[in-house]
Backbone bond lengths (Angstrom), bond angles and torsions (degrees), N, CA, C in turn:
res aa  C-N    CA-C-N  psi(-1)  N-CA   C-N-CA  omega(-1)  CA-C   N-CA-C  phi
1 M - - - 1.475 - - 1.516 107.88 -
2 I 1.290 114.47 -47.31 1.539 114.06 179.19 1.543 106.08 -65.45
3 R 1.279 121.58 -39.57 1.502 122.23 -177.54 1.578 108.99 -62.32
4 L 1.246 117.88 -31.34 1.480 125.42 -177.60 1.549 110.14 -69.54
5 L 1.392 110.90 -45.47 1.399 116.84 177.67 1.413 116.72 -64.42
6 R 1.389 113.37 -38.81 1.531 119.02 177.16 1.638 107.93 -60.72
7 T 1.274 111.70 -44.36 1.535 116.02 -178.68 1.504 112.14 -60.05
8 S 1.344 114.17 -42.72 1.460 116.58 177.28 1.416 115.19 -64.78
9 A 1.395 116.38 -39.39 1.406 117.91 177.40 1.515 116.46 -61.50
10 L 1.357 111.71 -39.22 1.590 116.34 177.03 1.508 109.41 -63.77
11 V 1.290 118.01 -36.81 1.463 118.93 -175.46 1.461 104.74 -67.26
12 A 1.315 116.14 -45.68 1.522 116.40 -176.16 1.492 113.03 -63.46
13 L 1.316 116.83 -38.47 1.398 122.09 176.97 1.534 111.78 -62.04
14 S 1.317 114.20 -44.76 1.441 117.82 175.74 1.474 115.86 -59.96
15 A 1.295 113.33 -36.10 1.562 114.04 -178.28 1.516 109.57 -72.99
16 L 1.463 117.27 -33.38 1.430 116.50 -179.60 1.563 109.28 -71.01
17 A 1.373 114.01 -34.81 1.449 112.48 177.39 1.450 114.97 -63.08
18 L 1.369 115.08 -31.20 1.521 117.40 179.26 1.426 110.14 -73.87
19 V 1.304 117.34 -40.51 1.496 120.79 177.91 1.562 109.43 -59.28
20 H 1.352 114.75 -43.68 1.508 117.34 -174.94 1.580 110.51 -63.89
21 C 1.354 111.29 -43.88 1.496 117.60 -179.90 1.515 109.22 -61.90
22 G 1.343 112.40 -44.66 1.538 109.62 -178.25 1.479 117.35 -70.29
23 G 1.408 117.99 -16.29 1.446 118.91 174.15 1.435 114.07 -77.10
24 D 1.386 116.49 -24.77 1.472 120.37 174.57 1.492 118.03 -76.78
25 Q 1.274 112.09 -21.59 1.558 118.53 -178.11 1.549 107.56 -72.00
26 K 1.378 112.67 141.56 1.446 119.52 176.38 1.472 108.42 -79.86
27 P 1.320 116.08 146.12 1.551 120.47 172.72 1.498 109.50 -53.49
28 A 1.272 115.67 137.20 1.508 118.99 173.83 1.536 106.60 -62.60
29 S 1.378 111.66 130.23 1.482 119.40 176.51 1.440 109.04 -74.27
30 A 1.337 111.08 155.03 1.493 119.17 -179.39 1.533 110.81 -66.24
31 P 1.273 123.10 140.09 1.505 116.81 179.03 1.433 113.20 -62.74
32 E 1.391 118.94 144.75 1.395 124.31 -178.84 1.532 109.83 -64.36
33 M 1.362 115.96 150.91 1.489 124.30 -178.51 1.596 108.32 -68.67
34 M 1.275 117.65 124.29 1.435 125.15 179.39 1.532 105.04 -73.29
35 P 1.262 118.67 143.18 1.497 122.63 -178.68 1.552 107.36 -70.67
36 S 1.391 113.71 134.49 1.439 118.99 -178.05 1.564 109.55 -58.20
37 A 1.367 117.50 142.76 1.327 118.57 173.11 1.641 116.05 -73.44
38 E 1.246 115.49 -18.18 1.489 121.91 178.56 1.533 106.98 -80.35
39 P 1.348 117.44 132.79 1.414 126.51 175.05 1.583 111.38 -60.97
40 P 1.343 114.45 142.48 1.464 118.13 174.42 1.506 115.07 -51.10
41 D 1.255 117.52 149.11 1.486 120.59 177.34 1.480 112.32 -58.29
42 Q 1.400 113.39 129.86 1.507 117.89 179.20 1.509 109.66 -122.77
43 P 1.264 120.36 159.82 1.392 121.81 -179.43 1.639 107.74 -69.19
44 D 1.259 111.77 157.52 1.466 118.10 -178.32 1.520 107.24 -61.45
45 A 1.403 113.05 150.33 1.386 118.98 -177.97 1.505 117.72 -63.15
46 G 1.498 110.50 -30.35 1.384 116.85 -176.76 1.562 113.26 -85.40
47 V 1.343 117.63 -8.51 1.367 120.40 -176.60 1.629 109.15 -106.89
48 E 1.249 113.83 117.47 1.494 121.82 -176.22 1.444 110.54 -86.65
49 S 1.270 114.71 150.55 1.444 119.05 174.37 1.482 115.46 -61.43
50 A 1.243 117.94 155.37 1.473 120.49 176.79 1.497 114.86 -59.77
51 T 1.321 115.97 -23.07 1.482 119.32 176.75 1.607 108.27 -113.14
52 G 1.278 118.83 15.70 1.418 122.15 173.61 1.452 118.35 -74.14
53 P 1.372 121.11 -169.52 1.446 121.72 -175.56 1.528 109.09 -72.98
54 A 1.390 118.77 -28.82 1.527 119.28 -178.00 1.504 105.13 -66.72
55 A 1.344 117.32 -43.91 1.494 117.69 -176.12 1.567 108.98 -62.00
56 T 1.382 113.36 -40.31 1.434 118.40 -177.53 1.577 110.90 -61.50
57 E 1.317 111.54 -39.21 1.545 117.97 -175.72 1.394 107.24 -73.16
58 A 1.343 119.98 -33.69 1.439 123.81 -175.28 1.521 108.83 -69.08
59 K 1.316 120.16 -27.94 1.437 124.44 -173.79 1.597 108.51 -86.45
60 V 1.338 114.61 -12.66 1.531 117.24 -176.61 1.535 102.95 -95.52
61 E 1.362 119.11 112.41 1.408 129.07 -176.33 1.556 108.18 -91.93
62 T 1.342 113.85 127.71 1.501 125.48 179.85 1.513 107.31 -63.57
63 P 1.312 119.72 117.72 1.533 112.20 175.53 1.503 115.46 -62.54
64 A 1.354 117.12 142.98 1.459 118.17 -178.92 1.516 110.53 -72.29
65 P 1.385 112.07 146.07 1.555 116.80 -173.36 1.509 104.63 -62.20
66 A 1.348 114.38 152.15 1.472 117.04 175.94 1.438 108.40 -78.26
67 P 1.384 114.98 142.23 1.497 121.19 -176.97 1.594 109.99 -60.65
68 A 1.270 116.72 143.22 1.420 121.45 177.97 1.471 112.32 -63.30
69 P 1.315 121.03 137.93 1.438 119.39 -174.96 1.612 107.34 -72.66
70 E 1.327 113.06 146.17 1.354 118.81 178.70 1.564 112.11 -67.77
71 P 1.339 116.75 143.68 1.463 117.83 -178.30 1.552 111.90 -60.15
72 K 1.226 111.03 140.71 1.500 111.48 -174.85 1.611 108.16 -80.64
73 V 1.303 112.79 133.79 1.486 118.15 -179.96 1.475 111.17 -106.84
74 D 1.395 118.28 120.93 1.330 117.11 178.30 1.506 116.68 -66.12
75 P 1.252 122.48 135.11 1.520 121.83 -171.12 1.614 105.80 -71.09
76 L 1.317 116.35 132.21 1.419 122.60 172.72 1.530 109.73 -133.56
77 T 1.261 115.58 141.07 1.484 122.60 175.30 1.552 109.02 -82.41
78 D 1.347 114.64 166.45 1.378 118.44 176.30 1.566 115.10 -61.39
79 E 1.260 111.18 -37.03 1.481 117.80 177.51 1.488 109.86 -69.66
80 Q 1.268 121.11 -37.82 1.585 118.64 173.19 1.539 109.25 -64.99
81 I 1.304 116.45 -39.08 1.496 116.81 -178.42 1.556 108.96 -63.65
82 A 1.300 117.75 -40.58 1.450 122.99 174.57 1.587 112.62 -55.20
83 A 1.317 112.94 -45.18 1.494 118.76 175.82 1.457 112.90 -57.60
84 I 1.330 119.10 -38.75 1.424 123.12 -177.96 1.408 115.05 -71.73
85 T 1.310 117.23 -43.66 1.467 120.92 177.33 1.553 112.85 -66.10
86 D 1.421 113.00 -38.41 1.489 119.09 177.99 1.413 109.25 -59.67
87 A 1.377 116.54 -48.61 1.597 121.13 -177.51 1.504 108.96 -62.95
88 A 1.305 119.89 -33.63 1.490 118.19 -178.56 1.444 108.84 -73.43
89 N 1.343 119.48 -41.46 1.491 119.21 178.96 1.514 113.84 -66.56
90 T 1.295 117.83 -36.43 1.504 123.05 178.46 1.517 106.01 -65.88
91 A 1.272 121.18 -48.17 1.470 123.02 -178.38 1.443 110.24 -55.02
92 E 1.407 119.74 -48.99 1.442 118.66 -173.13 1.515 110.17 -69.70
93 I 1.368 117.78 -31.67 1.475 113.24 -177.48 1.614 109.97 -76.68
94 E 1.346 119.74 -28.97 1.479 119.10 175.47 1.571 109.98 -66.63
95 Q 1.235 115.34 -46.30 1.425 120.24 -179.22 1.559 111.02 -62.71
96 A 1.278 115.96 -42.25 1.517 120.46 -177.47 1.583 108.84 -70.66
97 K 1.190 125.05 -29.00 1.484 131.19 175.54 1.536 104.58 -70.04
98 L 1.294 116.00 -40.13 1.524 115.14 -179.00 1.506 106.74 -69.34
99 A 1.367 119.85 -39.91 1.452 124.72 -170.82 1.574 104.62 -67.49
100 Q 1.324 116.09 -38.47 1.548 115.86 -178.32 1.573 110.06 -67.85
101 S 1.308 118.80 -28.98 1.495 123.43 -179.04 1.478 108.99 -80.05
102 K 1.334 120.97 -31.96 1.431 121.76 -169.47 1.622 116.27 -101.74
103 S 1.323 107.01 -37.94 1.616 114.32 -174.89 1.515 109.68 -71.19
104 K 1.339 110.74 144.62 1.441 120.40 166.13 1.465 117.84 -104.50
105 D 1.368 111.50 -5.97 1.508 119.33 -178.31 1.583 113.86 -79.50
106 P 1.275 122.60 121.21 1.500 121.69 -175.08 1.462 109.49 -59.82
107 A 1.274 120.24 -42.56 1.546 122.82 -176.77 1.534 105.63 -63.09
108 V 1.303 119.38 -47.40 1.457 116.71 -178.74 1.524 113.97 -65.32
109 K 1.368 119.55 -35.55 1.489 124.22 175.52 1.539 108.22 -65.70
110 R 1.296 118.83 -35.71 1.483 116.44 -174.91 1.615 106.78 -73.65
111 F 1.422 112.53 -42.25 1.489 113.94 175.47 1.473 114.50 -58.38
112 A 1.328 116.81 -40.57 1.489 121.27 177.55 1.578 111.68 -61.14
113 A 1.353 117.76 -39.55 1.410 120.65 -176.71 1.525 105.67 -71.32
114 L 1.295 121.92 -39.48 1.490 124.81 169.77 1.477 113.09 -48.91
115 M 1.360 115.07 -48.36 1.420 119.80 -175.78 1.612 114.28 -64.09
116 I 1.301 109.37 -39.49 1.476 117.27 177.64 1.601 108.38 -64.73
117 S 1.262 115.54 -45.76 1.436 119.14 179.88 1.525 113.88 -63.61
118 H 1.290 117.72 -53.37 1.462 122.35 -175.15 1.544 113.65 -66.29
119 H 1.409 111.61 -47.77 1.425 113.30 -179.19 1.534 114.27 -72.09
120 G 1.383 114.52 -24.78 1.467 117.85 174.92 1.468 107.36 -67.71
121 E 1.328 124.08 -46.34 1.415 124.55 176.24 1.588 114.61 -58.66
122 A 1.299 115.18 -37.24 1.458 121.22 175.61 1.506 113.83 -61.19
123 K 1.351 112.04 -40.85 1.524 115.45 175.13 1.354 114.09 -65.30
124 Q 1.315 120.50 -39.26 1.451 126.93 -179.68 1.539 110.53 -63.75
125 K 1.302 118.10 -43.79 1.510 128.81 179.32 1.529 105.39 -64.59
126 Q 1.282 120.73 -42.71 1.423 117.66 -173.25 1.561 110.60 -78.36
127 A 1.321 117.96 -26.41 1.425 124.10 172.06 1.531 114.08 -54.91
128 K 1.355 110.62 -39.32 1.532 121.05 -179.79 1.557 112.04 -62.45
129 L 1.341 113.33 -25.24 1.433 116.61 -176.28 1.536 111.07 -75.88
130 K 1.294 118.81 -16.45 1.408 123.20 174.22 1.556 114.87 58.97
131 L 1.263 111.51 39.84 1.553 123.13 175.81 1.445 105.51 -98.15
132 K 1.430 116.94 127.46 1.367 121.42 176.87 1.558 108.67 -82.44
133 P 1.336 119.60 113.83 1.466 118.55 -178.75 1.550 111.30 -59.24
134 A 1.396 108.54 144.50 1.556 114.05 174.45 1.513 108.33 -131.55
135 E 1.356 114.28 132.90 1.418 119.53 -172.08 1.563 111.16 -65.75
136 S 1.335 114.82 150.69 1.534 118.22 169.44 1.427 104.14 -147.60
137 G 1.417 116.73 -179.45 1.474 123.72 -179.91 1.502 111.75 -57.58
138 V 1.330 115.92 -36.74 1.525 123.84 -173.84 1.521 108.47 -67.93
139 S 1.321 114.09 -47.29 1.498 114.27 -175.40 1.496 107.03 -76.86
140 T 1.236 123.09 -35.84 1.494 123.60 175.78 1.530 109.96 -55.32
141 T 1.286 116.77 -49.33 1.418 122.53 -174.91 1.580 108.13 -63.85
142 L 1.333 112.05 -45.88 1.513 116.92 178.27 1.551 114.54 -57.27
143 Q 1.334 114.87 -43.39 1.456 119.66 178.24 1.553 111.72 -65.26
144 T 1.298 113.09 -37.63 1.450 119.49 -178.46 1.502 110.75 -65.37
145 D 1.271 116.68 -48.65 1.476 123.93 -178.62 1.583 107.30 -67.23
146 A 1.268 122.68 -39.60 1.390 124.35 -179.11 1.478 109.82 -67.36
147 A 1.278 122.33 -38.67 1.488 125.21 -178.53 1.560 108.52 -67.63
148 S 1.404 113.93 -39.46 1.456 119.97 179.25 1.574 110.49 -62.20
149 T 1.428 110.57 -44.73 1.514 110.24 179.32 1.381 114.01 -69.24
150 L 1.402 125.83 -31.95 1.414 127.78 176.55 1.533 109.99 -61.35
151 D 1.378 115.90 -42.15 1.439 120.70 -178.48 1.602 109.10 -63.25
152 M 1.329 116.50 -42.72 1.395 122.82 -176.93 1.485 108.47 -65.93
153 L 1.373 121.09 -40.56 1.485 124.84 -177.33 1.550 109.70 -66.05
154 K 1.364 114.26 -32.59 1.493 116.66 -179.52 1.542 115.43 -64.36
155 T 1.364 112.91 -19.13 1.496 114.58 -176.72 1.576 108.33 -97.99
156 D 1.276 117.95 -10.32 1.524 121.06 177.84 1.521 112.79 -84.50
157 K 1.279 117.83 149.04 1.446 124.91 178.09 1.497 112.14 -135.37
158 G 1.386 111.19 156.30 1.466 120.38 174.74 1.521 110.92 54.35
159 K 1.344 114.49 -137.25 1.489 120.22 -171.70 1.513 108.15 -67.67
160 D 1.339 117.71 -27.38 1.478 118.23 177.27 1.557 109.19 -63.40
161 F 1.287 117.02 -36.16 1.498 122.22 179.58 1.498 107.84 -66.42
162 D 1.406 116.60 -45.74 1.377 119.27 -174.42 1.482 112.32 -62.98
163 K 1.277 118.48 -42.80 1.458 121.80 -177.93 1.651 108.19 -70.54
164 A 1.343 115.85 -45.13 1.358 116.43 179.59 1.540 114.61 -62.13
165 Y 1.312 117.01 -39.04 1.511 118.63 174.46 1.423 117.11 -60.70
166 I 1.362 115.37 -47.63 1.478 122.39 177.90 1.493 112.82 -63.51
167 T 1.359 117.02 -38.29 1.472 121.35 175.78 1.520 111.22 -63.48
168 A 1.329 114.92 -39.24 1.425 118.12 178.55 1.541 114.61 -67.96
169 Q 1.370 109.93 -32.47 1.509 116.02 -177.97 1.567 105.97 -72.30
170 V 1.321 122.70 -33.70 1.532 123.67 176.43 1.539 104.80 -63.02
171 E 1.235 115.50 -55.18 1.521 117.04 -173.45 1.461 113.04 -62.57
172 E 1.371 118.05 -37.97 1.450 119.48 -175.88 1.534 112.85 -77.11
173 H 1.341 116.43 -37.08 1.463 118.81 177.67 1.557 114.15 -69.50
174 Q 1.389 113.53 -30.09 1.376 117.77 175.70 1.474 111.25 -75.46
175 K 1.222 121.13 -36.20 1.465 123.49 174.32 1.608 110.23 -61.66
176 V 1.353 111.84 -49.75 1.506 115.80 -178.24 1.605 111.24 -59.88
177 L 1.375 111.40 -38.88 1.460 113.40 -178.81 1.406 112.34 -66.73
178 D 1.436 118.04 -42.15 1.620 121.95 171.70 1.466 109.33 -57.55
179 T 1.231 119.38 -42.26 1.363 120.66 -174.92 1.598 113.42 -66.23
180 I 1.297 112.98 -36.97 1.489 122.35 177.26 1.637 105.63 -61.89
181 N 1.315 109.49 -50.08 1.556 114.85 -168.25 1.542 107.20 -74.39
182 Q 1.382 120.57 -36.02 1.429 118.46 -167.64 1.573 111.46 -101.58
183 K 1.292 119.63 -22.75 1.414 124.51 -176.84 1.473 118.87 -121.23
184 L 1.310 116.20 -39.96 1.552 113.66 -178.55 1.531 114.94 -81.54
185 L 1.345 112.66 -51.32 1.499 115.32 179.01 1.558 114.87 -57.23
186 P 1.346 113.29 -42.89 1.549 111.72 -178.89 1.517 111.48 -69.45
187 N 1.319 124.07 -16.51 1.483 123.85 -178.69 1.519 113.41 -105.21
188 V 1.221 119.98 -20.67 1.476 119.57 -170.90 1.551 110.41 -64.84
189 K 1.390 111.07 138.72 1.521 117.06 -174.22 1.596 103.96 -117.90
190 N 1.262 118.80 -37.94 1.504 119.46 -178.38 1.542 110.15 -67.81
191 A 1.251 113.22 127.31 1.512 118.53 -178.37 1.510 113.01 -63.01
192 E 1.322 113.97 -42.78 1.522 118.76 178.89 1.583 109.43 -63.15
193 L 1.294 115.57 -43.11 1.529 119.24 -178.50 1.534 106.55 -65.69
194 K 1.294 121.29 -38.33 1.413 124.12 -178.67 1.589 107.88 -61.61
195 A 1.321 111.49 -49.25 1.518 116.71 -178.99 1.553 110.76 -61.29
196 Y 1.370 116.02 -32.70 1.452 122.31 177.82 1.614 107.38 -64.46
197 L 1.312 115.32 -49.02 1.439 123.15 -179.09 1.572 110.57 -58.43
198 D 1.349 113.31 -47.75 1.522 120.08 177.20 1.520 108.98 -60.73
199 E 1.320 120.78 -28.95 1.466 118.94 179.05 1.490 113.27 -81.41
200 I 1.339 118.82 -39.69 1.480 117.51 -179.44 1.461 116.71 -80.55
201 K 1.404 119.21 -17.45 1.344 123.68 176.70 1.653 117.33 -56.58
202 P 1.343 114.27 -47.38 1.470 116.30 172.35 1.521 114.43 -57.72
203 R 1.299 117.40 -41.64 1.533 121.19 177.09 1.523 111.13 -61.87
204 V 1.331 114.50 -42.29 1.553 113.61 178.57 1.532 108.92 -60.53
205 E 1.431 112.70 -43.18 1.482 114.32 178.45 1.496 116.37 -56.55
206 E 1.392 111.56 -40.84 1.373 115.76 -177.96 1.476 112.36 -73.28
207 H 1.366 123.65 -34.82 1.314 125.35 176.25 1.548 116.24 -61.40
208 L 1.467 108.09 -36.95 1.526 116.35 179.86 1.536 105.79 -68.91
209 K 1.303 118.94 -35.62 1.429 119.62 179.71 1.464 114.28 -63.48
210 Q 1.383 116.81 -44.28 1.403 121.06 177.66 1.422 116.29 -67.52
211 A 1.370 115.56 -33.63 1.505 121.20 178.76 1.577 104.81 -70.81
212 K 1.188 123.64 -39.73 1.413 125.07 176.49 1.597 112.40 -58.10
213 Q 1.249 109.22 -45.90 1.506 116.70 179.46 1.531 112.43 -61.75
214 L 1.356 116.48 -44.26 1.423 121.74 178.04 1.602 108.60 -64.03
215 R 1.305 118.34 -41.29 1.465 122.35 -177.88 1.503 105.59 -63.91
216 E 1.265 120.29 -46.54 1.435 121.93 179.51 1.561 114.87 -63.22
217 S 1.310 112.84 -31.02 1.548 119.39 171.74 1.515 111.69 -63.62
218 F 1.397 112.68 -45.06 1.469 115.93 175.57 1.535 113.30 -60.58
219 D 1.271 117.48 -45.43 1.453 127.21 -171.72 1.566 104.01 -63.49
220 S 1.333 118.14 -45.34 1.443 127.35 -178.77 1.608 109.18 -58.41
221 K 1.378 113.18 -52.63 1.466 117.56 -179.37 1.464 107.88 -60.58
222 S 1.338 121.11 -43.83 1.429 124.63 -178.90 1.545 114.54 -58.09
223 S 1.459 110.08 -41.73 1.426 116.73 178.34 1.597 114.84 -64.88
224 V 1.318 111.91 -37.55 1.556 119.92 -179.34 1.531 106.42 -70.20
225 K 1.256 116.33 -36.81 1.527 121.03 -178.05 1.612 107.04 -66.51
226 D 1.313 115.25 -47.59 1.421 120.90 -177.01 1.547 112.66 -68.30
227 S 1.290 119.11 -26.19 1.459 121.97 178.67 1.495 114.27 -85.77
228 T 1.333 117.72 -15.86 1.463 119.56 -174.38 1.503 107.29 -72.31
229 P 1.354 121.53 127.21 1.469 122.63 178.82 1.508 110.05 -68.07
230 T 1.261 110.34 147.57 1.523 116.71 173.12 1.565 109.97 -101.66
231 H 1.292 116.69 142.44 1.478 118.27 -177.54 1.519 109.45 -111.97
232 A 1.205 118.52 129.81 1.465 122.85 -172.77 1.505 105.05 -78.02
233 G 1.362 119.73 145.40 1.500 124.97 -178.20 1.455 115.01 61.33
């Protein structure tokens, strides 16, 4: 009996000791949050920061291209302009007279007659302006080229002459038209001379158009002839 009581007392003391020790312990703290496996939100790859490279590039303005320099126009006096147009008219009349005497093609002869008529009228109208022609590099070059063309045409015959004459007319009228637009009109001072240039310019354009049509006609005939098969015997 006494032994039983002692055993009970020891058990009770042990329980009290356990309770006392448990009261001193701090409650277990909650486990710390584990970092998420997912990366933090980031801006889209295509969207740059306001201070990123894209923003820097946006602030840099591309300088506007420098305007192209205006074509240089050689200075010409009204008297020099008069010499240029007179040389052009004279050259066309001389070549047209040669064409009328050498060509057998009706279309070429009609075109030559038109050149004599129109350029003859132009010479008469210019004479009324009473401007004394003065030589320049432009008029000298025009005269030299025209004389060379005339000498070349004198050696051609038949259809060779017709094609050479019309080809020369295309080249010369194009050159005269370019000269009027690029050198004569930008330099002219005399009001009557300007009106004269404005009047002859459409005729030069029309002559150029007709000469091109005749050249195309010759080229077409030549192509048909070359493509026609020849039969032996």
